[in-house]
N, C-alpha and C positions, 0 to 999 in steps of 0.2 A: 420722645418713646424712653423709657427709662431703661436703666442700667439691665433690670431684671427682666423687663420683656424682651430686649435683645439678648439674654442669656437663654431665656425661653424659647424664642424665636429661633435661634440658632441651633439650642439641641434639637427641636423639632426637624427643621433641618438635616440636621446630621439624621436623625432616625429615619427618616423619608429617604435618603440617599442610601443608608443602608439597609433598608427593606428593597431597595431598586434591584441594589446591588446582588442581593441574594437572592434575589427573583432571577436575576439572570444570568447568576450561576447555576441553580438548579435547571433553567430552562436551556441552558446551553449544554450542561452535562446529559440532559433527559435527549438531546438531540441525537446528542455523540453516540451515548450508550444503545439508544433505541435503534440508531441504522445500524449501528455493529450484531447488535441480538438478533433483530430479526435477518438481517443479512446471514451471519451465523447459523442459525434455523435451516434457512434456503440451501446453505453449500451441505448441510450436512443430509438433508433429503435426496441432492444430488448425489452426494457420494453412495446412500442407498440405492438410489436407480441405478448408477453407472456398476456398481458390485452384481447386483441382480441381474444386470444385461448381458455386463462381460463376464461374471467370474472371477475368480482366483487371479488368474492370470492377469485381466484386464486392470483390475482394481490394484492391482499392484505394478503394472504399469505406470498406472495415474499417480501411487503414492509415491512409489520412488521416485518419478519425475519432478515431484512437489519438494520431496525432501532433498533433492540433490540439488537443484536450481534454487531453493530457497537458500543455498550459503552462496552462491552467485550474487542474488539478490542483495545479499548483507551487506557486499562490499561494491553495489552499483546505489545501494543507498548510503553507505558508510556512515549511519548516524546523522544523519545532515536534516533529516524531518524532525528529532528532536530538537537539536538544535538550531536551527531554523525558527521555530514555533519559539522559543524562548529571545531569539534576538529578534523578530518582528513585531513581539508585541511590546517592546521598548521603542520600538524606531517609529516614525511618522515622516519628515520629510524627505528621508535617505529610504523609504523602504521601498519602491520600485527599485533603484538602482541594487538594492540587496536582494530583494528574491530574482533580479534580473539575472544576477553573479551566480544566485544557487542556482537557477533552472538551466543556466550555460554549464554549471559544474557537472549536474545531475547527468545532463547529456553525453556530454564528455566520458562520466564514470559508466553510462549504461550503456555505452558503443562499445569502450572499451570492453565490458565485462559481459557481453552478451557475444561480441567477438572471439574472446579467450574462451566460452562455452562453447562455439563451434569447432574451434581449433581441436578441443579436446572428445567431442562426439565422436570422431573415429577410430580414438584408442580405446572407447568401452567395446565389451564385447555383448555386444546386446543384437537384437533384430532390428533391421532397417525400420521399423512399425517403431518398436521403442525410439528408437534415436528419434526420429520424427517427432513422439510424442514430448520426450525430453526437451526438445528444439521450441517446440509450442507453449508449451508450460513455461519455460525458460523465458522465452519471447514475454510471456503474459505478465511472470514476477517481477522482471525485470520494468516493464512498461507501467506496471505498478508504482514500483520506487518515484518515478517523473511524477507519477498520476499524484501519488502520496506527496510529494514537492507543493503542487499547489492547491490539495486539502488544505495543507501547513498553514499556506496564506488564510486562509477561512477560518482554522482554529484561532492563530493570532489576533487576529480582527476580531473574534469574537462571531463571527458568521457561520456559527456552527450549525445552524439547518441547512446549512448549503453542503459542509461536507460529510451530515448524517446523508441529506439524501441523495447524494451523490455515491456514497458506500452502499446504502440499500439499494438506490437504481441498479449500480455495477452488479452488485451479486443477484439483483432479479433475474435482468436478462442474460446472465451467463447460464443463470438454473435453469429458466426457461428455454433458452436455447438448447441445452444439452439435454433437458427432458422432449424434444421436437426430434430431435438427431435420432435418440433411442424408440422414440413410437415409428420415425421411419424408417425403422432397422439400418440406421448407417453405423460406420464404424467408431469407433473410439476416436479414432485420430480426428475425424471430422469434430467429435463433441469437443477434442480438446482444441481444436482450432479457434471456435467461439470466445477462447478465455483472452485471446492478445487480441483479436478483434475489437471486443465487445469495451475491452481497456483501451484501447486506440479512441476507440469512438467516447467515451467519456473524457478520456483525456484531453481532447477538441473541446467538448463542450464545455471543461473547467477551466481550460485556456481561455475561452471566450468570456464567461464570466469574470474570471481575474483581470482580462483587457478591460471587460466594460466597467470593472467595481474601482478599480487601484492604478490603472494605467496598461497599457499593452507592455509585455515585456522585453526587452530586448537581448540578445544574444549576446553579452557581453563580459569582461571580466579580465585578469589580471593573472599572474602568474604568483605574486603573491599576495593577492585574496583567494583564490585557489588554495594554496599551503596552506595559509594561515585559517581557512576555514576548515580544510582537513585534519589538522593538527588540534583545533579544537573541539570535532567532533571525535575525535579517539575514544575517548572514554564511552559514549555511548555504542561507537562502532563496536566496542569489546563486550558491552554488554548484549548487543544482540548476537554475535557468534557464540557466546557461551549459551543463549538463551536457546539459541537454534542446536547447536552442540547436543545440549542435554534431552530436548526435546525430539529430534530428526535422525541424529548419528546410528538409533539402532536400524533404523527404516533402510537409510544409505547402506550400511554394513550390510545387512540382510539381500539386499537385492544385489550388490556387487560379487559377495560371495555364494550365496544360493540362488538367486535368481529371482527374477520379477514375482514369478508367484509364489516363493516365500514369504514375499513383503505384502503378496495381498492375503495370505492365511493369518499371517501375524497384525495386519488391519483388522 
């Protein structure tokens, strides 16, 4: 084979590899975007159904619970989703140890944050029903951060079809459960209970897939590992906090000072 032929062959192989990589990028982007977009559509439909069924007071309770517990969820996640995707995409041999350590850290953060939420609830001047809804929605949002930690493994390893499918499936079953509760004449508390229950089920499914594809995670880690990961995640956590503040602080303040009904009217 001549030098010219070798160069031509190398160029063609490079072009084929670039085309394959481009298709993979667009396919992965499509899975993530499609799953999130379709899930958001169902979430909007659920919001409409809940507002029609429970009125401004009910939708105010729901909206205030989402806004308030969103701040707690930030500290449960602490930017680890973005950080772990970046780090796991670079690792091969140490992948299992890394996501096992991150999962352990997430569980510690989630348990701590949920405990703080339960301690704060008695000091809020809301009805028992509203406090129960806040606890349920808070449990959902905190569990979702743990689920996000497992979905981050799929994203980092370019199995984004799994992340998109689980994201869409979660939104579908939550919406369908909410529709069923409304159709059966159930309360907003029962509808809210579907959020953490379905998220926990999807968490177990995601854990099983991760264990099967990449190795079973172990609850491991050290103080130095945890502190270093938290320090690295601070910029991501601050970004999440400022985004949540800009998007939800108005609802939180309305709910605290004027009540859940005012937050419902505003929404």
